ROLO-143019 format. One line per field, with one value per atom (N, C-alpha, C): x, y, z; atom name; residue in one letter; residue number from 0. Coordinates in steps of 0.2 Angstrom, whole numbers, plus 5000, padded with zeros to 4 digits. Example, Ala and Ser with C-alpha at 12.3 -4.5 7.8 and 13.67 -1.06 7.14 Angstrom:
X	[5066|5062|5066|5064|5068|5064] .
Y	[4972|4978|4984|4989|4995|5000] .
Z	[5039|5039|5039|5035|5036|5039] .
name	[N|CA|C|N|CA|C] .
resn	[a|a|a|s|s|s] .
resi	[0|0|0|1|1|1] .
//
This chain:
X	[4938|4945|4943|4949|4947|4950|4947|4949|4947|4953|4952|4953|4948|4945|4949|4951|4954|4951|4949|4945|4942|4942|4943|4935|4933|4927|4919|4918|4914|4906|4903|4897|4901|4906|4909|4915|4914|4918|4910|4905|4902|4896|4898|4894|4898|4905|4908|4909|4908|4906|4900|4896|4889|4891|4892|4893|4897|4902|4906|4902|4899|4894|4888|4888|4881|4883|4890|4893|4896|4899|4900|4898|4894|4894|4897|4901|4906|4916|4913|4919|4918|4924|4925|4930|4923|4927|4933|4940|4940|4938|4940|4937|4939|4937|4938|4941|4948|4953|4952|4953|4953|4960|4964|4972|4977|4984|4989|4992|4991|4995|4992|4987|4983|4981|4982|4985|4990|4995|5000|5001|5000|5000|4997|4991|4986|4991|4994|4997|5004|5007|5012|5010|5003|5003|5000|5007|5003|4998|4995|4993|4986|4985|4977|4979|4974|4974|4972|4977|4982|4976|4974|4970|4974|4967|4969|4970|4967|4966|4964|4963|4965|4962|4956|4954|4958|4960|4964|4963|4960|4958|4968|4965|4976|4974|4968|4970|4965|4970|4966|4968|4964|4964|4970|4977|4983|4990|4988|4993|4992|4994|4993|4994|4990|4989|4994|4997|5006|5010|5010|5014|5014|5008|5007|5010|5010|5013|5022|5024|5031|5035|5031|5033|5033|5030|5030|5030|5033|5036|5028|5023|5017|5016|5016|5016|5008|5003|4996|4994|4989|4984|4981|4981|4976|4969|4966|4960|4961|4964|4961|4958|4955|4946|4947|4946|4947|4944|4944|4941|4944|4949|4957|4957|4959|4964|4969|4972|4977|4985|4984|4988|4986|4984|4983|4989|4994|5000|5005|5004|5007|5006|4999|4996|4996|4996|4997|5004|5009|5015|5015|5012|5010|5007|5008|5005|4997|4995|4989|4980|4977|4972|4966|4967|4965|4964|4960|4959|4952|4945|4941|4941|4935|4933|4928|4928|4919|4914|4912|4907|4909|4909|4913|4907|4906|4902|4900|4896|4895|4898|4896|4898|4905|4909|4917|4919|4918|4918|4917|4913|4912|4917|4921|4924|4932|4932|4937|4940|4934|4933|4935|4933|4933|4940|4941|4949|4955|4953|4954|4959|4950|4951|4951|4954|4956|4964|4965|4972|4977|4973|4975|4976|4971|4971|4977|4978|4984|4990|4991|4997|4998|4992|4993|4996|4992|4995|5002|5005|5012|5018|5015|5016|5018|5014|5015|5016|5021|5026|5034|5035|5041|5044|5042|5044|5049|5049|5052|5061|5055|5064|5067|5067|5072|5076|5074|5079|5084|5090|5095|5092|5095|5095|5095|5102|5105|5098|5093|5091|5085|5084|5076|5078|5083|5085|5088|5093|5095|5090|5084|5079|5075|5078|5076|5081|5079|5084|5090|5094|5098|5099|5100|5102|5098|5099|5095|5100|5101|5105|5102|5105|5100|5105|5103|5106|5105|5108|5107|5113|5108|5114|5120|5124|5131|5133|5129|5131|5129|5131|5127|5125|5121|5123|5120|5121|5118|5120|5112|5107|5105|5107|5106|5098|5097|5088|5085|5092|5088|5088|5090|5092|5087|5080|5074|5068|5065|5060|5053|5053|5047|5047|5043|5043|5038|5036|5030|5029|5023|5022|5018|5025|5023|5023|5018|5018|5019|5015|5018|5023|5030|5037|5037|5043|5041|5049|5048|5055|5053|5057|5064|5064|5060|5066|5067|5074|5078|5077|5079|5078|5082|5086|5089|5085|5079|5076|5078|5081|5085|5079|5077|5075|5076|5077|5079|5073|5074|5068|5072|5068|5071|5064|5068|5066|5062|5057|5052|5043|5041|5034|5032|5027|5024|5027|5022|5020|5026|5032|5038|5041|5043|5044|5045|5036|5034|5035|5034|5041|5045|5051|5058|5060|5055|5058|5054|5059|5055|5050|5042|5035|5037|5040|5043|5045|5048|5050|5048|5044|5041|5033|5028|5019|5018|5014|5012|5005|5004|4999|4991|4995|4988|4991|4990|4991|4998|4998|5005|5010|5010|5013|5017|5021|5026|5030|5028|5033|5037|5044|5046|5041|5045|5038|5042|5047|5055|5051|5049|5047|5040|5035|5031|5032|5026|5030|5023|5017|5012|5004|5000|4993|4986|4985|4977|4971|4968|4959|4956|4953|4950|4943|4942|4935|4937|4932|4931|4932|4935|4939|4943|4947|4952|4955|4965|4967|4973|4974|4980|4988|4991|4998|5004|5007|5011|5019|5024|5030|5036|5040|5046|5053|5054|5052|5045|5042|5036|5033|5029|5025|5024|5022|5016|5012|5010|5003|5004|4992|4992|4991|4994|4994|4988|4985|4978|4978|4976|4976|4966|4964|4958|4957|4948|4948|4949|4950|4950|4958|4964|4969|4972|4967|4968|4972|4966|4969|4975|4977|4984|4988|4988|4991|4994|4989|4990|4994|4991|4994|5003|5005|5012|5015|5011|5014|5016|5011|5012|5013|5018|5019|5024] .
Y	[4918|4919|4916|4912|4906|4912|4912|4915|4907|4909|4906|4911|4907|4912|4912|4913|4911|4913|4911|4913|4909|4909|4905|4906|4911|4911|4909|4902|4903|4904|4909|4914|4917|4921|4927|4923|4919|4915|4915|4912|4908|4917|4920|4929|4932|4930|4934|4928|4922|4920|4920|4921|4925|4929|4935|4939|4942|4935|4936|4931|4927|4924|4929|4935|4937|4942|4946|4952|4950|4941|4939|4933|4928|4923|4916|4919|4918|4914|4919|4919|4911|4907|4899|4902|4900|4900|4893|4892|4885|4882|4883|4883|4889|4884|4890|4888|4891|4888|4892|4890|4894|4892|4891|4892|4894|4896|4899|4894|4887|4880|4876|4875|4874|4878|4884|4888|4886|4886|4887|4879|4874|4865|4866|4870|4870|4872|4879|4884|4881|4877|4871|4866|4864|4857|4860|4858|4860|4858|4852|4847|4850|4857|4860|4866|4867|4877|4878|4884|4891|4894|4899|4908|4911|4916|4921|4924|4926|4931|4925|4931|4929|4931|4930|4935|4930|4937|4933|4938|4935|4938|4936|4940|4943|4938|4937|4934|4926|4922|4915|4912|4906|4900|4900|4900|4898|4900|4909|4912|4917|4922|4928|4927|4928|4927|4933|4936|4939|4933|4926|4922|4918|4919|4914|4919|4924|4929|4929|4928|4927|4920|4918|4909|4907|4908|4907|4915|4919|4926|4927|4927|4925|4933|4931|4935|4937|4932|4931|4936|4940|4947|4946|4949|4950|4954|4954|4957|4956|4958|4957|4958|4954|4956|4955|4961|4958|4964|4963|4966|4972|4973|4977|4983|4988|4993|4996|4991|4991|4989|4983|4981|4984|4991|4992|4996|4998|5000|4994|4988|4985|4978|4980|4977|4980|4987|4990|4987|4985|4983|4978|4974|4965|4969|4963|4962|4964|4968|4966|4973|4973|4975|4980|4978|4983|4978|4984|4979|4982|4978|4980|4976|4982|4979|4974|4970|4967|4972|4970|4967|4970|4965|4969|4971|4977|4981|4978|4977|4973|4978|4984|4991|4992|4991|4991|4984|4980|4973|4971|4976|4977|4979|4984|4989|4987|4984|4977|4975|4972|4966|4968|4973|4976|4981|4982|4984|4979|4974|4969|4967|4967|4965|4969|4976|4980|4981|4979|4979|4973|4969|4962|4963|4966|4969|4971|4976|4985|4976|4975|4970|4966|4962|4958|4961|4969|4973|4971|4974|4976|4970|4962|4958|4957|4958|4957|4963|4968|4971|4972|4975|4972|4974|4970|4970|4976|4980|4985|4980|4977|4974|4972|4966|4967|4972|4977|4985|4986|4987|4988|4994|4995|5000|5006|5006|5013|5018|5012|5016|5017|5015|5015|5023|5024|5028|5035|5034|5039|5046|5044|5050|5053|5051|5055|5058|5064|5066|5064|5062|5062|5066|5073|5076|5083|5088|5094|5101|5104|5111|5115|5117|5123|5128|5134|5141|5142|5144|5146|5154|5160|5166|5163|5160|5164|5155|5153|5144|5139|5134|5131|5125|5121|5114|5109|5104|5097|5092|5090|5083|5080|5073|5067|5066|5064|5065|5060|5053|5050|5053|5060|5061|5064|5065|5069|5067|5069|5067|5068|5075|5076|5084|5086|5093|5096|5103|5104|5113|5116|5122|5124|5132|5135|5141|5146|5153|5155|5149|5150|5146|5146|5144|5137|5132|5126|5123|5118|5118|5111|5108|5102|5102|5093|5094|5087|5088|5082|5076|5072|5066|5068|5076|5077|5082|5083|5089|5096|5098|5104|5103|5109|5114|5116|5116|5124|5124|5129|5131|5128|5129|5125|5128|5128|5134|5128|5120|5121|5119|5119|5117|5109|5108|5098|5098|5099|5096|5094|5099|5099|5091|5093|5088|5079|5080|5075|5071|5075|5070|5070|5076|5074|5068|5067|5059|5055|5049|5043|5040|5039|5037|5031|5029|5022|5022|5031|5033|5037|5043|5048|5052|5050|5052|5059|5061|5067|5066|5064|5064|5069|5076|5081|5088|5094|5099|5101|5102|5105|5099|5091|5088|5084|5081|5076|5074|5066|5062|5058|5056|5050|5044|5037|5033|5031|5032|5032|5037|5040|5047|5045|5037|5036|5032|5037|5034|5028|5031|5028|5029|5025|5028|5026|5031|5029|5031|5026|5028|5030|5037|5043|5044|5040|5037|5033|5031|5026|5029|5037|5040|5042|5044|5046|5043|5047|5042|5048|5046|5052|5048|5052|5050|5052|5049|5052|5053|5057|5059|5060|5057|5057|5062|5068|5069|5076|5076|5078|5082|5085|5091|5095|5101|5108|5105|5103|5101|5096|5094|5087|5084|5078|5075|5070|5073|5069|5069|5060|5061|5058|5062|5061|5053|5052|5045|5048|5048|5048|5045|5048|5045|5040|5037|5029|5024|5021|5017|5019|5023|5023|5026|5026|5026|5020|5016|5009|5008|5007|5002|5006|5011|5013|5009|5009|5005|5000|4995|4988|4987|4991|4989|4981] .
Z	[4944|4946|4952|4955|4961|4966|4972|4978|4985|4993|4995|5002|5006|5012|5016|5021|5028|5034|5039|5041|5049|5052|5057|5063|5059|5061|5057|5058|5054|5052|5056|5053|5050|5050|5045|5041|5039|5034|5027|5032|5026|5024|5028|5027|5022|5022|5016|5011|5010|5005|5002|5005|4999|4999|5002|4999|4992|4994|4986|4980|4981|4975|4974|4978|4976|4975|4974|4968|4962|4961|4957|4958|4955|4953|4949|4946|4943|4946|4951|4957|4960|4961|4964|4969|4973|4981|4983|4983|4983|4988|4995|5001|5009|5011|5021|5022|5026|5029|5037|5041|5050|5052|5050|5053|5047|5053|5047|5047|5049|5047|5041|5041|5037|5029|5030|5026|5020|5024|5022|5018|5021|5018|5011|5013|5005|5000|5003|4995|4994|4999|4997|4994|4995|4991|4983|4977|4972|4968|4969|4967|4971|4975|4975|4968|4966|4963|4969|4964|4968|4968|4971|4971|4969|4964|4961|4967|4972|4975|4982|4990|4996|4998|5003|5008|5014|5019|5024|5033|5035|5044|5046|5052|5053|5059|5062|5070|5071|5067|5066|5072|5072|5080|5080|5078|5079|5081|5075|5074|5072|5070|5065|5058|5051|5047|5045|5048|5044|5042|5048|5047|5039|5039|5031|5025|5027|5017|5019|5028|5029|5028|5029|5028|5023|5017|5009|5004|5007|5004|5000|5002|4998|4994|4985|4981|4980|4982|4978|4982|4977|4981|4988|4991|4996|4998|5000|5002|5012|5015|5023|5027|5030|5033|5040|5044|5051|5056|5062|5069|5069|5069|5070|5066|5068|5062|5062|5070|5073|5068|5060|5059|5050|5049|5041|5038|5044|5040|5037|5040|5039|5033|5032|5029|5022|5023|5014|5012|5017|5015|5011|5013|5011|5006|5001|4995|4993|4996|4998|4993|4992|4988|4989|4998|5003|5009|5014|5022|5023|5025|5027|5032|5035|5043|5044|5048|5050|5055|5053|5048|5040|5036|5030|5025|5022|5020|5012|5011|5002|4998|4998|4993|4995|4998|5002|4997|4998|4996|4989|4987|4978|4974|4979|4977|4977|4983|4982|4977|4975|4968|4964|4961|4955|4954|4961|4960|4958|4963|4960|4953|4951|4944|4938|4939|4934|4937|4944|4942|4940|4941|4936|4929|4928|4917|4917|4922|4920|4920|4925|4925|4918|4918|4910|4904|4905|4900|4898|4906|4908|4906|4907|4908|4900|4895|4888|4883|4885|4886|4887|4893|4896|4903|4908|4912|4916|4920|4924|4925|4928|4935|4930|4923|4920|4917|4918|4915|4920|4917|4920|4927|4933|4939|4934|4932|4929|4925|4920|4915|4922|4926|4931|4931|4938|4942|4938|4931|4927|4928|4924|4926|4932|4935|4943|4946|4951|4952|4960|4960|4962|4970|4968|4975|4973|4977|4978|4981|4976|4980|4984|4988|4993|4998|4995|4999|5006|5009|5017|5017|5014|5016|5010|5012|5007|5006|5010|5010|5005|5001|4998|5001|4999|5002|4996|4998|4993|4997|4994|4999|4994|4998|4992|4993|4987|4988|4995|4996|5001|5011|5010|5015|5018|5011|5011|5015|5020|5023|5018|5018|5013|5008|5008|5004|5007|5008|5010|5009|5005|5003|5011|5012|5016|5014|5018|5013|5006|5001|4995|4992|4996|4994|4997|4992|4994|4995|5003|5005|5009|5009|5010|5016|5019|5027|5028|5029|5030|5037|5037|5041|5047|5049|5053|5057|5050|5055|5053|5047|5045|5040|5039|5033|5027|5021|5017|5011|5008|5003|4998|4992|4986|4978|4975|4970|4964|4968|4963|4966|4962|4964|4966|4970|4970|4967|4962|4952|4948|4951|4946|4948|4956|4961|4962|4961|4959|4953|4946|4941|4942|4945|4945|4953|4956|4960|4957|4962|4960|4962|4959|4963|4967|4965|4970|4980|4978|4985|4988|4984|4986|4986|4986|4985|4987|4984|4987|4988|4998|4999|4999|4997|4998|4992|4992|4989|4991|4998|5002|5005|5002|5009|5002|5001|4996|4999|5003|5006|5005|5009|5007|5011|5007|5011|5019|5017|5022|5030|5030|5031|5036|5035|5039|5045|5049|5055|5058|5058|5060|5054|5055|5049|5055|5055|5058|5054|5056|5049|5054|5053|5056|5055|5046|5046|5040|5036|5031|5024|5027|5019|5024|5028|5028|5030|5031|5036|5037|5042|5046|5047|5043|5044|5047|5052|5055|5055|5052|5049|5055|5053|5057|5053|5055|5058|5059|5064|5064|5062|5057|5056|5060|5060|5065|5063|5056|5054|5056|5056|5055|5048|5044|5039|5036|5032|5031|5026|5023|5014|5014|5008|5007|5006|5005|5002|4993|4991|4983|4980|4987|4985|4991|4997|4996|4993|4990|4984|4980|4979|4976|4981|4989|4994|4994|4994|4996|4991|4986|4981|4981|4981|4981|4989|4994|5002|4998|4996|4994|4989|4985|4979|4979] .
name	[N|CA|C|N|CA|C|N|CA|C|N|CA|C|N|CA|C|N|CA|C|N|CA|C|N|CA|C|N|CA|C|N|CA|C|N|CA|C|N|CA|C|N|CA|C|N|CA|C|N|CA|C|N|CA|C|N|CA|C|N|CA|C|N|CA|C|N|CA|C|N|CA|C|N|CA|C|N|CA|C|N|CA|C|N|CA|C|N|CA|C|N|CA|C|N|CA|C|N|CA|C|N|CA|C|N|CA|C|N|CA|C|N|CA|C|N|CA|C|N|CA|C|N|CA|C|N|CA|C|N|CA|C|N|CA|C|N|CA|C|N|CA|C|N|CA|C|N|CA|C|N|CA|C|N|CA|C|N|CA|C|N|CA|C|N|CA|C|N|CA|C|N|CA|C|N|CA|C|N|CA|C|N|CA|C|N|CA|C|N|CA|C|N|CA|C|N|CA|C|N|CA|C|N|CA|C|N|CA|C|N|CA|C|N|CA|C|N|CA|C|N|CA|C|N|CA|C|N|CA|C|N|CA|C|N|CA|C|N|CA|C|N|CA|C|N|CA|C|N|CA|C|N|CA|C|N|CA|C|N|CA|C|N|CA|C|N|CA|C|N|CA|C|N|CA|C|N|CA|C|N|CA|C|N|CA|C|N|CA|C|N|CA|C|N|CA|C|N|CA|C|N|CA|C|N|CA|C|N|CA|C|N|CA|C|N|CA|C|N|CA|C|N|CA|C|N|CA|C|N|CA|C|N|CA|C|N|CA|C|N|CA|C|N|CA|C|N|CA|C|N|CA|C|N|CA|C|N|CA|C|N|CA|C|N|CA|C|N|CA|C|N|CA|C|N|CA|C|N|CA|C|N|CA|C|N|CA|C|N|CA|C|N|CA|C|N|CA|C|N|CA|C|N|CA|C|N|CA|C|N|CA|C|N|CA|C|N|CA|C|N|CA|C|N|CA|C|N|CA|C|N|CA|C|N|CA|C|N|CA|C|N|CA|C|N|CA|C|N|CA|C|N|CA|C|N|CA|C|N|CA|C|N|CA|C|N|CA|C|N|CA|C|N|CA|C|N|CA|C|N|CA|C|N|CA|C|N|CA|C|N|CA|C|N|CA|C|N|CA|C|N|CA|C|N|CA|C|N|CA|C|N|CA|C|N|CA|C|N|CA|C|N|CA|C|N|CA|C|N|CA|C|N|CA|C|N|CA|C|N|CA|C|N|CA|C|N|CA|C|N|CA|C|N|CA|C|N|CA|C|N|CA|C|N|CA|C|N|CA|C|N|CA|C|N|CA|C|N|CA|C|N|CA|C|N|CA|C|N|CA|C|N|CA|C|N|CA|C|N|CA|C|N|CA|C|N|CA|C|N|CA|C|N|CA|C|N|CA|C|N|CA|C|N|CA|C|N|CA|C|N|CA|C|N|CA|C|N|CA|C|N|CA|C|N|CA|C|N|CA|C|N|CA|C|N|CA|C|N|CA|C|N|CA|C|N|CA|C|N|CA|C|N|CA|C|N|CA|C|N|CA|C|N|CA|C|N|CA|C|N|CA|C|N|CA|C|N|CA|C|N|CA|C|N|CA|C|N|CA|C|N|CA|C|N|CA|C|N|CA|C|N|CA|C|N|CA|C|N|CA|C|N|CA|C|N|CA|C|N|CA|C|N|CA|C|N|CA|C|N|CA|C|N|CA|C|N|CA|C|N|CA|C|N|CA|C|N|CA|C|N|CA|C|N|CA|C|N|CA|C|N|CA|C|N|CA|C|N|CA|C|N|CA|C|N|CA|C|N|CA|C|N|CA|C|N|CA|C|N|CA|C|N|CA|C|N|CA|C|N|CA|C|N|CA|C|N|CA|C|N|CA|C|N|CA|C|N|CA|C|N|CA|C|N|CA|C|N|CA|C|N|CA|C|N|CA|C|N|CA|C|N|CA|C|N|CA|C|N|CA|C|N|CA|C|N|CA|C|N|CA|C|N|CA|C|N|CA|C|N|CA|C] .
resn	[m|m|m|n|n|n|v|v|v|l|l|l|i|i|i|v|v|v|e|e|e|d|d|d|e|e|e|e|e|e|l|l|l|s|s|s|a|a|a|e|e|e|r|r|r|l|l|l|r|r|r|n|n|n|l|l|l|i|i|i|l|l|l|g|g|g|i|i|i|d|d|d|p|p|p|d|d|d|i|i|i|v|v|v|v|v|v|l|l|l|t|t|t|i|i|i|i|i|i|p|p|p|s|s|s|v|v|v|f|f|f|e|e|e|t|t|t|i|i|i|a|a|a|y|y|y|l|l|l|q|q|q|n|n|n|h|h|h|s|s|s|n|n|n|i|i|i|q|q|q|p|p|p|d|d|d|l|l|l|i|i|i|f|f|f|l|l|l|d|d|d|i|i|i|h|h|h|l|l|l|e|e|e|d|d|d|d|d|d|n|n|n|g|g|g|f|f|f|k|k|k|i|i|i|i|i|i|e|e|e|s|s|s|l|l|l|n|n|n|l|l|l|m|m|m|v|v|v|p|p|p|i|i|i|i|i|i|f|f|f|t|t|t|t|t|t|a|a|a|f|f|f|d|d|d|a|a|a|y|y|y|m|m|m|q|q|q|k|k|k|a|a|a|f|f|f|k|k|k|a|a|a|h|h|h|s|s|s|i|i|i|d|d|d|y|y|y|l|l|l|l|l|l|k|k|k|p|p|p|v|v|v|n|n|n|p|p|p|l|l|l|e|e|e|l|l|l|q|q|q|a|a|a|s|s|s|l|l|l|t|t|t|k|k|k|f|f|f|k|k|k|k|k|k|l|l|l|t|t|t|a|a|a|v|v|v|s|s|s|n|n|n|i|i|i|r|r|r|e|e|e|s|s|s|v|v|v|v|v|v|a|a|a|a|a|a|d|d|d|t|t|t|l|l|l|p|p|p|a|a|a|t|t|t|m|m|m|l|l|l|s|s|s|e|e|e|k|k|k|y|y|y|k|k|k|d|d|d|r|r|r|f|f|f|l|l|l|c|c|c|t|t|t|a|a|a|g|g|g|s|s|s|r|r|r|i|i|i|f|f|f|s|s|s|f|f|f|k|k|k|t|t|t|t|t|t|d|d|d|i|i|i|a|a|a|y|y|y|f|f|f|t|t|t|i|i|i|e|e|e|e|e|e|r|r|r|a|a|a|t|t|t|f|f|f|l|l|l|r|r|r|l|l|l|f|f|f|d|d|d|g|g|g|r|r|r|h|h|h|f|f|f|a|a|a|v|v|v|e|e|e|y|y|y|s|s|s|l|l|l|e|e|e|k|k|k|l|l|l|s|s|s|q|q|q|l|l|l|l|l|l|n|n|n|p|p|p|q|q|q|d|d|d|f|f|f|f|f|f|r|r|r|i|i|i|n|n|n|r|r|r|t|t|t|l|l|l|l|l|l|i|i|i|s|s|s|i|i|i|n|n|n|a|a|a|i|i|i|r|r|r|e|e|e|i|i|i|h|h|h|t|t|t|i|i|i|s|s|s|a|a|a|g|g|g|k|k|k|l|l|l|k|k|k|i|i|i|e|e|e|l|l|l|a|a|a|p|p|p|a|a|a|l|l|l|s|s|s|q|q|q|e|e|e|a|a|a|y|y|y|l|l|l|s|s|s|s|s|s|d|d|d|r|r|r|i|i|i|s|s|s|e|e|e|f|f|f|k|k|k|n|n|n|w|w|w|l|l|l|g|g|g|r|r|r] .
resi	[0|0|0|1|1|1|2|2|2|3|3|3|4|4|4|5|5|5|6|6|6|7|7|7|8|8|8|9|9|9|10|10|10|11|11|11|12|12|12|13|13|13|14|14|14|15|15|15|16|16|16|17|17|17|18|18|18|19|19|19|20|20|20|21|21|21|22|22|22|23|23|23|24|24|24|25|25|25|26|26|26|27|27|27|28|28|28|29|29|29|30|30|30|31|31|31|32|32|32|33|33|33|34|34|34|35|35|35|36|36|36|37|37|37|38|38|38|39|39|39|40|40|40|41|41|41|42|42|42|43|43|43|44|44|44|45|45|45|46|46|46|47|47|47|48|48|48|49|49|49|50|50|50|51|51|51|52|52|52|53|53|53|54|54|54|55|55|55|56|56|56|57|57|57|58|58|58|59|59|59|60|60|60|61|61|61|62|62|62|63|63|63|64|64|64|65|65|65|66|66|66|67|67|67|68|68|68|69|69|69|70|70|70|71|71|71|72|72|72|73|73|73|74|74|74|75|75|75|76|76|76|77|77|77|78|78|78|79|79|79|80|80|80|81|81|81|82|82|82|83|83|83|84|84|84|85|85|85|86|86|86|87|87|87|88|88|88|89|89|89|90|90|90|91|91|91|92|92|92|93|93|93|94|94|94|95|95|95|96|96|96|97|97|97|98|98|98|99|99|99|100|100|100|101|101|101|102|102|102|103|103|103|104|104|104|105|105|105|106|106|106|107|107|107|108|108|108|109|109|109|110|110|110|111|111|111|112|112|112|113|113|113|114|114|114|115|115|115|116|116|116|117|117|117|118|118|118|119|119|119|120|120|120|121|121|121|122|122|122|123|123|123|124|124|124|125|125|125|126|126|126|127|127|127|128|128|128|129|129|129|130|130|130|131|131|131|132|132|132|133|133|133|134|134|134|135|135|135|136|136|136|137|137|137|138|138|138|139|139|139|140|140|140|141|141|141|142|142|142|143|143|143|144|144|144|145|145|145|146|146|146|147|147|147|148|148|148|149|149|149|150|150|150|151|151|151|152|152|152|153|153|153|154|154|154|155|155|155|156|156|156|157|157|157|158|158|158|159|159|159|160|160|160|161|161|161|162|162|162|163|163|163|164|164|164|165|165|165|166|166|166|167|167|167|168|168|168|169|169|169|170|170|170|171|171|171|172|172|172|173|173|173|174|174|174|175|175|175|176|176|176|177|177|177|178|178|178|179|179|179|180|180|180|181|181|181|182|182|182|183|183|183|184|184|184|185|185|185|186|186|186|187|187|187|188|188|188|189|189|189|190|190|190|191|191|191|192|192|192|193|193|193|194|194|194|195|195|195|196|196|196|197|197|197|198|198|198|199|199|199|200|200|200|201|201|201|202|202|202|203|203|203|204|204|204|205|205|205|206|206|206|207|207|207|208|208|208|209|209|209|210|210|210|211|211|211|212|212|212|213|213|213|214|214|214|215|215|215|216|216|216|217|217|217|218|218|218|219|219|219|220|220|220|221|221|221|222|222|222|223|223|223|224|224|224|225|225|225|226|226|226|227|227|227|228|228|228|229|229|229|230|230|230|231|231|231|232|232|232|233|233|233|234|234|234|235|235|235|236|236|236|237|237|237|238|238|238|239|239|239|240|240|240|241|241|241|242|242|242|243|243|243|244|244|244|245|245|245|246|246|246|247|247|247|248|248|248|249|249|249|250|250|250|251|251|251|252|252|252|253|253|253|254|254|254] .
//
C-alpha cells in the first residue's frame, strides 16, 4: 500500500510516518508534502506513483487542505489528521476514512488503517460483481418508499419521503417530522422504516431516531466515542451517536 502524507509541521509528519511504519512496515510512504500547491502538482503528475491513501492535515502552510480535494475532485481515500475538530462534518462528507486529532493516538491510527484495508477489500469484491452506479436509477429506487400516508382526525395527508426530516419514537409510537416542522404518527416501527427507506438518505443513529441526511445541521464531538448531532427542525431532546455507530455513520456521510 502506498500512502502520501500532507503535513507542514516537520515533527508531526515524521512522527506520523514512524507510527505508520511501526503499525505496518510493508506500507510505503511515498513522500511528505507541506503545501496545497505541491500536493496538487504531485497528484497531477501521473509519472509519480499515485497513493492508495492520503493522510491530510487541514491547515497547511499555503492554504486549507480541502482545496486539494476541491481542485482535483479527489476520490483517493483520506485520513484527516488535524489539531482542530471544527471541520469534522465537512471531512465526513469528503472521501474520508477517518478524522484523527493531533497528537495522533497510535491505537486510533491502527484502527483507521484496519478500517481502510477492510473497506478496500469490500470495494474490490463489489467491483468484481456489478457496480450499482451502472444500474438504471429506477431499478435502484423502486424498492424504497416514495410517499407516506398520514391521518389527522378526518383528514388524510400524503407526504413525499424527501419532505421528511426524521422519524422518532415517542411514548411507544412512531412519528415523522417534516422539514416544515409538522409531525404525524405513522404505523411503522423504526426497524421496518429502515427497510422501507433508501439507506443513502436515511440513517438510524440510535434506538429512537432515524434521520434524513438533509436534516443534519451540525455535528459536535463530545468525547472520543460520542457525537452530538443537531437537526433542523430541532428535536425536543438532544441526539447522540454512540461509539459503535460512528464508523458506519461516517461512511454514510462520506459515501
